[in-house]
N, C-alpha and C positions, 0 to 999 in steps of 0.2 A: 955313797957319794953321788952316783948314778942318779938315784933317783932323784934328789935334790939338783941337781943339774939338769935333767928332763924337765922337773917342775919349774924352775926358773925359766927355762926355753919356753916351756908353755907358755906361762905369763908375760913373756916377752911376747909372745905371739899375741894372745889375746889382745894386750895392751898396743900391740901395732895394728890388731882389727879394728879395736874400737877407735883407736886415731884415725884408720882409714876412714870409718862409719860418718866419724863427727866431722870429718875432711870433705866427704861428699855429700853429707847434710846441710854445710853450711854452704856450697857451692850450688847444691838446689836453691838454697834461700837468696843466696845471692843473685842466681839467675833470673829467680822468679821477681827480685826487688827491678833489677837490669829491663824484663820486660815490662814492669808497672812504669817504671820511668820513663823507658821509650814511648810506650800509649800514651803518657801525660805530655811527651814533648810532641807528640805528632798532632795530639788534640791542642795545645797552643802555637804550634805553629799553622794550623788551619785556622787557630781564633787570629794569627797575627794576618793573615792573609785577608781573613772577612773585613778585619779590622782596617787594613789596606785598602780595600775596595771601598769601604765605606769612606774611607777619606779622600780617596779619590771623586768621589760621586760628591761629596761637600765642596770641593776643591772647585769642581766644575759647578755647583750652583751657585756657590759664591761669585763664583767669574760671571756667571749669566747675571746674578743679580746687575752686580757691577756694571753690566754692559745696560741692561734695563734702565738703571739709574742713569746712567750719561744720555740715553735715548730720551729720558725723561725730560731731564735737564736741558736738551738740545729744543725740545718740543717747546719747552715753558720757552725758553729764547725766541724761537719762531714763532709762538702765538702771540708775543710782546710786542714782536715787531710788526707782524700783521695789526694788530691793534693800533700799534703807532701810525703806521699807513693809512687804517682807515681814518684816525682819524686827521690825517694830513688831506687824504682825499675827500673827507666831509668838507673840511675849510677850503679846498681850493672849488669844490661843487657848489658852495655855499656862495662865495665871492663870483664866481661863471655866472650862477642864477641871476645874483644881484646885476651884475654886467649885462648879460643876456637883456633883462627884465630892461633895466634902465635904456638901453639901445632900443629896445623895442617899443617901448612908450614914446622916446623920442623919436623914432623914427615915424610912427603913427602920427604922431601930434605935426610931423614936418611931412608928411606923405611921402617920404621916400623908405623904399622896398630896401629889407635887409638883404644880403648875399646870403644864399643857400650852404651848409655847410657839407662839403663833400667825403661821403664816406671811403673806406679803403677800394670797395668797389668802383668806385667813379660815380655813384649817382649821387643827386642831390638831395640832403636831407635836411630838417628841420625850417622849411620853407613857410614863412610866418603868412597868413592870409588875412588879409585886414575885413573883418565882419560887421565894422560900422557902417552904419547908412548916412 
């Protein structure tokens, strides 16, 4: 009976040894999976950082594009105002030229000299000289 009891203890010990080895193998496999998962998580985090940087840059680009568009719209409005002003000045100049020409013809016909225009420096300009003999 002792021999059978020793054999049973030896079988139990071998079974315990196999269980321990299987547990160690499973632990090593799980540790390997954990390392792989950590490496993958690190890569994903770095990828997320990179995407965040690209997103921020795209937002900055969009903001600059909106500012550029606003500036172009403003410039277009200013150009339209200048065009309107140019037309108004041309109309005023046309009327002034006609008025001055009519006064000059009238003055020349009547022999009256037109008064010269004084510029911002106080100098007389536009003195009409009658060259008719």
